[in-house]
PyMOL Python script that loads the backbone (N, CA, C, O; Angstrom):
from pymol import cmd

cmd.read_pdbstr("""\
ATOM      1  N   MET A   1     -18.072 -27.648   0.173  1.00  0.00           N
ATOM      2  CA  MET A   1     -17.199 -28.230   0.370  1.00  0.00           C
ATOM      3  C   MET A   1     -15.794 -28.233  -0.644  1.00  0.00           C
ATOM      4  O   MET A   1     -15.820 -29.017  -1.593  1.00  0.00           O
ATOM      5  N   ARG A   2     -14.585 -27.377  -0.460  1.00  0.00           N
ATOM      6  CA  ARG A   2     -13.508 -27.381  -1.489  1.00  0.00           C
ATOM      7  C   ARG A   2     -12.358 -28.513  -0.678  1.00  0.00           C
ATOM      8  O   ARG A   2     -11.907 -28.664   0.457  1.00  0.00           O
ATOM      9  N   THR A   3     -12.237 -29.095  -1.880  1.00  0.00           N
ATOM     10  CA  THR A   3     -10.950 -30.306  -1.898  1.00  0.00           C
ATOM     11  C   THR A   3      -9.756 -29.381  -1.380  1.00  0.00           C
ATOM     12  O   THR A   3      -9.720 -28.151  -1.406  1.00  0.00           O
ATOM     13  N   ASP A   4      -8.822 -30.234  -0.920  1.00  0.00           N
ATOM     14  CA  ASP A   4      -7.293 -29.959  -0.312  1.00  0.00           C
ATOM     15  C   ASP A   4      -6.321 -28.716  -1.102  1.00  0.00           C
ATOM     16  O   ASP A   4      -5.748 -27.686  -0.746  1.00  0.00           O
ATOM     17  N   GLN A   5      -6.505 -29.435  -2.299  1.00  0.00           N
ATOM     18  CA  GLN A   5      -5.898 -29.018  -3.447  1.00  0.00           C
ATOM     19  C   GLN A   5      -6.328 -27.590  -3.962  1.00  0.00           C
ATOM     20  O   GLN A   5      -5.600 -26.750  -4.492  1.00  0.00           O
ATOM     21  N   GLU A   6      -7.928 -27.487  -3.635  1.00  0.00           N
ATOM     22  CA  GLU A   6      -8.343 -26.008  -4.045  1.00  0.00           C
ATOM     23  C   GLU A   6      -7.746 -24.832  -3.340  1.00  0.00           C
ATOM     24  O   GLU A   6      -6.940 -23.937  -3.595  1.00  0.00           O
ATOM     25  N   LEU A   7      -8.851 -25.413  -1.861  1.00  0.00           N
ATOM     26  CA  LEU A   7      -7.996 -24.660  -0.900  1.00  0.00           C
ATOM     27  C   LEU A   7      -6.445 -24.161  -0.711  1.00  0.00           C
ATOM     28  O   LEU A   7      -6.140 -23.097  -0.172  1.00  0.00           O
ATOM     29  N   ARG A   8      -5.315 -25.326  -1.365  1.00  0.00           N
ATOM     30  CA  ARG A   8      -3.954 -24.559  -1.080  1.00  0.00           C
ATOM     31  C   ARG A   8      -3.831 -23.597  -2.334  1.00  0.00           C
ATOM     32  O   ARG A   8      -3.042 -22.663  -2.193  1.00  0.00           O
ATOM     33  N   SER A   9      -4.470 -23.693  -3.478  1.00  0.00           N
ATOM     34  CA  SER A   9      -4.096 -22.910  -4.599  1.00  0.00           C
ATOM     35  C   SER A   9      -4.656 -21.553  -4.303  1.00  0.00           C
ATOM     36  O   SER A   9      -4.118 -20.457  -4.461  1.00  0.00           O
ATOM     37  N   LEU A  10      -6.117 -21.913  -3.734  1.00  0.00           N
ATOM     38  CA  LEU A  10      -6.742 -20.154  -3.314  1.00  0.00           C
ATOM     39  C   LEU A  10      -5.644 -19.612  -2.128  1.00  0.00           C
ATOM     40  O   LEU A  10      -5.370 -18.413  -2.174  1.00  0.00           O
ATOM     41  N   PHE A  11      -4.993 -20.452  -1.051  1.00  0.00           N
ATOM     42  CA  PHE A  11      -4.540 -19.630  -0.204  1.00  0.00           C
ATOM     43  C   PHE A  11      -3.337 -18.671  -0.890  1.00  0.00           C
ATOM     44  O   PHE A  11      -3.234 -17.444  -0.875  1.00  0.00           O
ATOM     45  N   ALA A  12      -2.473 -19.686  -1.492  1.00  0.00           N
ATOM     46  CA  ALA A  12      -1.208 -19.536  -2.460  1.00  0.00           C
ATOM     47  C   ALA A  12      -1.645 -18.308  -2.885  1.00  0.00           C
ATOM     48  O   ALA A  12      -0.884 -17.402  -2.546  1.00  0.00           O
ATOM     49  N   ARG A  13      -2.884 -17.866  -3.690  1.00  0.00           N
ATOM     50  CA  ARG A  13      -3.228 -16.923  -4.771  1.00  0.00           C
ATOM     51  C   ARG A  13      -2.879 -15.507  -3.920  1.00  0.00           C
ATOM     52  O   ARG A  13      -2.162 -14.530  -4.135  1.00  0.00           O
ATOM     53  N   CYS A  14      -4.004 -16.041  -2.567  1.00  0.00           N
ATOM     54  CA  CYS A  14      -4.309 -14.711  -1.664  1.00  0.00           C
ATOM     55  C   CYS A  14      -2.794 -13.995  -1.317  1.00  0.00           C
ATOM     56  O   CYS A  14      -2.501 -12.809  -1.469  1.00  0.00           O
ATOM     57  N   VAL A  15      -1.800 -15.260  -0.729  1.00  0.00           N
ATOM     58  CA  VAL A  15      -0.671 -14.842   0.006  1.00  0.00           C
ATOM     59  C   VAL A  15       0.237 -13.930  -1.183  1.00  0.00           C
ATOM     60  O   VAL A  15       0.613 -12.851  -0.727  1.00  0.00           O
ATOM     61  N   ILE A  16       0.611 -14.168  -2.501  1.00  0.00           N
ATOM     62  CA  ILE A  16       0.885 -13.619  -3.344  1.00  0.00           C
ATOM     63  C   ILE A  16       0.397 -12.253  -3.860  1.00  0.00           C
ATOM     64  O   ILE A  16       1.122 -11.369  -4.315  1.00  0.00           O
ATOM     65  N   GLN A  17      -0.849 -12.216  -3.730  1.00  0.00           N
ATOM     66  CA  GLN A  17      -1.247 -10.808  -3.919  1.00  0.00           C
ATOM     67  C   GLN A  17      -1.129 -10.246  -2.855  1.00  0.00           C
ATOM     68  O   GLN A  17      -0.809  -9.064  -2.976  1.00  0.00           O
ATOM     69  N   TYR A  18      -1.321 -10.792  -1.294  1.00  0.00           N
ATOM     70  CA  TYR A  18      -1.017  -9.625  -0.330  1.00  0.00           C
ATOM     71  C   TYR A  18       0.666  -9.088  -0.705  1.00  0.00           C
ATOM     72  O   TYR A  18       0.907  -7.894  -0.882  1.00  0.00           O
ATOM     73  N   GLN A  19       1.615 -10.031  -0.780  1.00  0.00           N
ATOM     74  CA  GLN A  19       2.900  -9.603  -0.989  1.00  0.00           C
ATOM     75  C   GLN A  19       3.047  -8.688  -1.949  1.00  0.00           C
ATOM     76  O   GLN A  19       3.615  -7.620  -1.721  1.00  0.00           O
ATOM     77  N   ARG A  20       2.483  -9.049  -3.293  1.00  0.00           N
ATOM     78  CA  ARG A  20       2.541  -7.817  -4.157  1.00  0.00           C
ATOM     79  C   ARG A  20       1.820  -6.385  -3.664  1.00  0.00           C
ATOM     80  O   ARG A  20       2.151  -5.314  -4.173  1.00  0.00           O
ATOM     81  N   GLN A  21       0.908  -6.473  -2.728  1.00  0.00           N
ATOM     82  CA  GLN A  21       0.232  -5.221  -2.091  1.00  0.00           C
ATOM     83  C   GLN A  21       1.500  -4.472  -1.211  1.00  0.00           C
ATOM     84  O   GLN A  21       1.994  -3.346  -1.159  1.00  0.00           O
ATOM     85  N   PHE A  22       1.691  -5.646  -0.628  1.00  0.00           N
ATOM     86  CA  PHE A  22       2.170  -4.976   0.812  1.00  0.00           C
ATOM     87  C   PHE A  22       3.682  -4.577  -0.141  1.00  0.00           C
ATOM     88  O   PHE A  22       4.183  -3.596   0.410  1.00  0.00           O
ATOM     89  N   CYS A  23       4.305  -4.894  -1.027  1.00  0.00           N
ATOM     90  CA  CYS A  23       5.566  -4.350  -1.529  1.00  0.00           C
ATOM     91  C   CYS A  23       5.249  -2.854  -1.982  1.00  0.00           C
ATOM     92  O   CYS A  23       5.722  -1.829  -1.490  1.00  0.00           O
ATOM     93  N   HIS A  24       4.172  -2.987  -3.226  1.00  0.00           N
ATOM     94  CA  HIS A  24       3.608  -1.551  -3.541  1.00  0.00           C
ATOM     95  C   HIS A  24       3.811  -0.204  -2.571  1.00  0.00           C
ATOM     96  O   HIS A  24       4.360   0.893  -2.670  1.00  0.00           O
ATOM     97  N   HIS A  25       2.832  -1.146  -1.306  1.00  0.00           N
ATOM     98  CA  HIS A  25       2.598   0.026  -0.184  1.00  0.00           C
ATOM     99  C   HIS A  25       4.210   0.657   0.272  1.00  0.00           C
ATOM    100  O   HIS A  25       4.314   1.832   0.621  1.00  0.00           O
ATOM    101  N   ARG A  26       5.226  -0.122   0.228  1.00  0.00           N
ATOM    102  CA  ARG A  26       6.361  -0.122   0.527  1.00  0.00           C
ATOM    103  C   ARG A  26       7.201   0.826   0.007  1.00  0.00           C
ATOM    104  O   ARG A  26       7.900   1.668   0.571  1.00  0.00           O
ATOM    105  N   VAL A  27       6.968   0.471  -1.586  1.00  0.00           N
ATOM    106  CA  VAL A  27       7.596   1.577  -2.401  1.00  0.00           C
ATOM    107  C   VAL A  27       6.987   2.955  -2.354  1.00  0.00           C
ATOM    108  O   VAL A  27       7.604   3.987  -2.617  1.00  0.00           O
ATOM    109  N   ALA A  28       5.751   2.882  -2.003  1.00  0.00           N
ATOM    110  CA  ALA A  28       4.563   4.469  -2.323  1.00  0.00           C
ATOM    111  C   ALA A  28       5.007   4.779  -1.085  1.00  0.00           C
ATOM    112  O   ALA A  28       5.247   5.986  -1.103  1.00  0.00           O
ATOM    113  N   LEU A  29       5.246   4.323  -0.004  1.00  0.00           N
ATOM    114  CA  LEU A  29       5.689   5.290   1.319  1.00  0.00           C
ATOM    115  C   LEU A  29       6.781   5.510   1.179  1.00  0.00           C
ATOM    116  O   LEU A  29       6.875   6.635   1.670  1.00  0.00           O
ATOM    117  N   GLY A  30       7.834   5.205   0.809  1.00  0.00           N
ATOM    118  CA  GLY A  30       9.005   5.339   0.804  1.00  0.00           C
ATOM    119  C   GLY A  30       9.704   4.654   1.795  1.00  0.00           C
ATOM    120  O   GLY A  30      10.537   5.302   2.429  1.00  0.00           O
ATOM    121  N   TYR A  31       9.533   3.449   2.065  1.00  0.00           N
ATOM    122  CA  TYR A  31      10.242   2.680   3.284  1.00  0.00           C
ATOM    123  C   TYR A  31      11.420   2.181   3.117  1.00  0.00           C
ATOM    124  O   TYR A  31      12.174   1.686   3.955  1.00  0.00           O
ATOM    125  N   TRP A  32      11.653   2.436   1.170  1.00  0.00           N
ATOM    126  CA  TRP A  32      13.239   1.838   1.541  1.00  0.00           C
ATOM    127  C   TRP A  32      14.003   2.337   1.791  1.00  0.00           C
ATOM    128  O   TRP A  32      14.070   3.511   1.426  1.00  0.00           O
ATOM    129  N   PRO A  33      15.098   1.734   2.601  1.00  0.00           N
ATOM    130  CA  PRO A  33      16.624   2.293   3.256  1.00  0.00           C
ATOM    131  C   PRO A  33      16.642   3.342   2.285  1.00  0.00           C
ATOM    132  O   PRO A  33      16.302   3.467   1.109  1.00  0.00           O
ATOM    133  N   ARG A  34      17.339   4.307   3.495  1.00  0.00           N
ATOM    134  CA  ARG A  34      17.740   5.581   2.781  1.00  0.00           C
ATOM    135  C   ARG A  34      19.059   5.748   1.587  1.00  0.00           C
ATOM    136  O   ARG A  34      19.308   6.568   0.703  1.00  0.00           O
ATOM    137  N   GLU A  35      19.703   4.535   2.086  1.00  0.00           N
ATOM    138  CA  GLU A  35      21.176   4.495   1.382  1.00  0.00           C
ATOM    139  C   GLU A  35      20.584   4.272  -0.416  1.00  0.00           C
ATOM    140  O   GLU A  35      20.772   4.947  -1.428  1.00  0.00           O
ATOM    141  N   GLN A  36      19.806   2.974  -0.145  1.00  0.00           N
ATOM    142  CA  GLN A  36      19.481   2.677  -1.535  1.00  0.00           C
ATOM    143  C   GLN A  36      18.798   3.726  -2.216  1.00  0.00           C
ATOM    144  O   GLN A  36      19.169   3.864  -3.381  1.00  0.00           O
ATOM    145  N   VAL A  37      18.030   4.398  -1.880  1.00  0.00           N
ATOM    146  CA  VAL A  37      17.640   5.547  -2.496  1.00  0.00           C
ATOM    147  C   VAL A  37      18.775   6.796  -2.940  1.00  0.00           C
ATOM    148  O   VAL A  37      18.647   7.534  -3.917  1.00  0.00           O
ATOM    149  N   GLU A  38      19.733   6.812  -2.103  1.00  0.00           N
ATOM    150  CA  GLU A  38      20.554   7.783  -2.414  1.00  0.00           C
ATOM    151  C   GLU A  38      21.242   7.149  -3.139  1.00  0.00           C
ATOM    152  O   GLU A  38      21.804   7.836  -3.992  1.00  0.00           O
ATOM    153  N   LEU A  39      21.514   5.756  -3.177  1.00  0.00           N
ATOM    154  CA  LEU A  39      22.228   5.432  -4.437  1.00  0.00           C
ATOM    155  C   LEU A  39      22.197   5.501  -5.906  1.00  0.00           C
ATOM    156  O   LEU A  39      23.108   5.688  -6.713  1.00  0.00           O
ATOM    157  N   ASN A  40      20.824   5.290  -6.079  1.00  0.00           N
ATOM    158  CA  ASN A  40      20.431   5.366  -7.287  1.00  0.00           C
ATOM    159  C   ASN A  40      19.993   6.309  -7.938  1.00  0.00           C
ATOM    160  O   ASN A  40      19.668   6.148  -9.114  1.00  0.00           O
TER     161      ASN A  40
END
""", "prot")
cmd.dss("prot")
cmd.show_as("cartoon", "prot")
cmd.util.cbc("prot")
cmd.orient("prot")
């Protein structure tokens, strides 16, 4: 059985990992707004 602290840090790491992957997927799939792409 894990302690509260361990579970919390583990969960935080999972969330960060998920968000990072999600951002990469968005960029890769070209989901950014057209305006931003055209401005750059």
